[in-house]
C-alpha positions as MATLAB code, in Angstrom:
seq = 'MRRGLKYVPPALLLLALLELTVFVLVGRAVGFGAAVLLVFGASLLGLVLLRREGMRAWRSFRAAAQAGRPPGPEVTDGLVGLLGALLLAMPGLVSGVVGLLLLVPPLRRLADGGVRRATERRVSSMVAGDLFGPRRVRVYRGAPQPAPEPAPSPGPAPSPQPVTDPGKAIEGEIVDR';
ca = [
       5.491   12.490  -12.895;
       4.386   10.793  -15.729;
       0.597   12.646  -15.046;
       2.465   15.850  -16.197;
       4.177   14.308  -19.453;
       0.492   14.587  -21.050;
       0.803   18.440  -20.675;
       4.328   18.801  -22.687;
       3.110   18.796  -26.248;
       0.465   21.242  -25.807;
       2.946   23.574  -23.622;
       5.606   23.161  -26.556;
       3.027   24.625  -29.030;
       2.108   27.395  -26.670;
       5.756   28.161  -26.417;
       6.192   27.945  -29.860;
       3.093   30.063  -30.674;
       4.536   32.414  -27.790;
       7.882   32.868  -29.323;
       6.238   33.625  -32.912;
       4.288   36.136  -31.506;
       7.107   37.953  -29.259;
       9.142   37.793  -32.940;
       6.668   39.181  -35.113;
       5.700   42.223  -32.496;
       9.595   43.017  -31.958;
      10.055   42.705  -35.763;
       7.267   45.235  -35.985;
       8.873   47.453  -33.473;
      12.320   47.539  -34.647;
      12.255   45.933  -38.163;
      12.818   42.619  -39.427;
      16.581   42.523  -40.028;
      17.170   43.821  -36.298;
      15.081   41.336  -34.701;
      16.558   38.436  -37.121;
      20.343   40.003  -35.716;
      18.850   40.093  -32.351;
      17.769   36.458  -32.160;
      21.068   35.486  -33.843;
      23.214   37.425  -31.588;
      21.560   35.941  -28.378;
      21.907   32.158  -30.037;
      25.554   32.943  -30.120;
      26.100   34.265  -27.024;
      24.038   31.325  -25.513;
      26.467   29.051  -27.311;
      29.109   30.791  -25.891;
      28.106   30.859  -22.366;
      26.928   27.031  -22.705;
      31.115   25.906  -22.919;
      31.828   28.221  -20.198;
      28.875   27.584  -17.996;
      29.860   23.656  -18.865;
      33.563   24.064  -17.820;
      32.760   26.219  -14.973;
      30.434   23.540  -13.473;
      32.652   20.685  -14.009;
      35.623   22.756  -12.364;
      33.298   23.397   -9.216;
      32.183   19.682   -8.798;
      35.567   18.180   -9.258;
      37.163   21.046   -6.493;
      34.105   19.926   -4.420;
      34.633   16.296   -4.553;
      38.353   16.743   -4.173;
      38.194   18.559   -1.222;
      35.922   16.020    0.416;
      32.441   18.376    0.660;
      29.101   17.228   -0.742;
      29.219   18.548   -4.789;
      25.006   19.302   -4.328;
      25.185   23.266   -4.405;
      28.024   23.106   -7.255;
      26.059   20.464   -9.326;
      22.469   22.585   -8.850;
      24.340   25.826   -9.890;
      25.728   24.434  -12.974;
      22.687   22.996  -13.920;
      20.805   26.163  -13.681;
      23.611   27.905  -15.344;
      23.551   25.135  -18.209;
      19.757   25.246  -18.615;
      20.104   29.509  -18.652;
      22.704   29.045  -21.580;
      20.905   26.496  -23.128;
      17.671   28.435  -23.172;
      19.486   31.674  -24.440;
      20.914   29.463  -27.392;
      17.589   28.206  -28.438;
      16.297   30.420  -31.010;
      13.493   32.850  -29.766;
      13.482   36.076  -27.800;
      11.283   34.720  -24.602;
      13.435   31.807  -24.321;
      16.286   34.155  -24.706;
      15.161   36.436  -21.779;
      14.547   33.318  -19.681;
      17.762   32.199  -20.131;
      19.481   35.461  -19.742;
      17.452   36.108  -16.176;
      18.162   32.620  -14.847;
      22.347   33.794  -15.447;
      21.608   36.879  -13.447;
      23.056   36.066   -9.897;
      20.244   36.362   -7.416;
      17.619   34.961   -9.926;
      20.190   31.941  -10.296;
      20.865   31.677   -6.534;
      16.623   31.803   -5.835;
      16.465   29.030   -9.107;
      19.218   27.370   -7.454;
      17.201   26.812   -4.058;
      14.450   25.635   -6.020;
      16.485   22.861   -7.917;
      17.772   22.008   -4.401;
      14.337   21.592   -2.726;
      13.151   19.680   -5.800;
      15.741   17.229   -5.619;
      15.301   16.590   -1.817;
      11.761   15.813   -2.168;
      12.454   13.550   -5.196;
      15.429   11.525   -3.513;
      15.916    9.888   -0.165;
      16.841   11.804    2.576;
      20.047    9.545    2.726;
      20.938   10.749   -0.952;
      19.976   14.400   -0.128;
      22.398   14.221    2.561;
      25.297   12.572    0.537;
      24.806   15.204   -2.044;
      23.997   18.429   -0.216;
      25.434   17.635    3.342;
      23.357   17.636    6.755;
      20.470   19.555    6.539;
      20.155   22.593    9.288;
      17.081   22.939   10.449;
      15.445   24.799   13.422;
      13.021   23.449   15.794;
      10.627   25.116   18.029;
       9.673   23.137   21.181;
       6.207   23.739   22.244;
       4.227   22.306   25.283;
       5.395   18.532   25.483;
       2.633   16.247   23.895;
       1.508   13.271   25.900;
       2.777   10.068   24.788;
       0.338    7.476   24.057;
      -0.281    4.730   26.550;
       1.595    1.599   25.741;
       0.687   -1.366   26.029;
       1.897   -3.218   28.972;
       4.861   -5.654   27.932;
       6.766   -7.785   30.164;
      10.352   -6.157   29.317;
      12.320   -3.310   30.552;
      10.422   -0.093   31.595;
      10.054    2.528   28.955;
      12.497    5.452   29.491;
      10.762    8.262   30.776;
      10.010   11.328   28.330;
      12.175   14.360   27.847;
      10.969   17.484   29.928;
      11.200   20.514   27.516;
      11.263   24.408   27.703;
       8.399   25.709   25.494;
       9.536   28.568   22.908;
      13.358   27.659   22.482;
      14.780   27.165   19.323;
      17.482   24.443   19.027;
      19.585   24.715   16.012;
      20.870   21.312   14.635;
      21.603   19.192   11.769;
      19.611   16.174   10.549;
      22.069   13.003   10.073;
      20.176   10.099    8.426;
      22.650    7.371    8.454;
];
């Protein structure tokens, strides 16, 4: 994570240059006053949506917590909605378009999945299970792999390896407790 922080200042500079370039191009196409009104209107809409998305995220989080469901899906949906509204509230046409796209339901679900996968990679499987619930996986059995030869030990005999049917899928949940 820290290695990527060195790219933040140049990325912000490039974003500012991109926003300025797009504003000038839109200003030339529709006029300076119309471009300013467009940026102002998008920012105002973003502020209204920021409040709405925040309240919606809080209500859905509380409902999931009270129902005893893992709150992860509600949290990621709320974060993506808040990010979209925040980007829309920022003055700028490019950030406004990206924020508006994050509020469109199909793209929002896609971003939710990305946030969930990133969260699951960064936290322990136990925390991810508490946040998102048990993961559903599909496992395909293949040919059984020979187990490595264990060193002889003066204890009980090891249990035999299970026999598998190659090619059949097993659906289940991974519960790490």
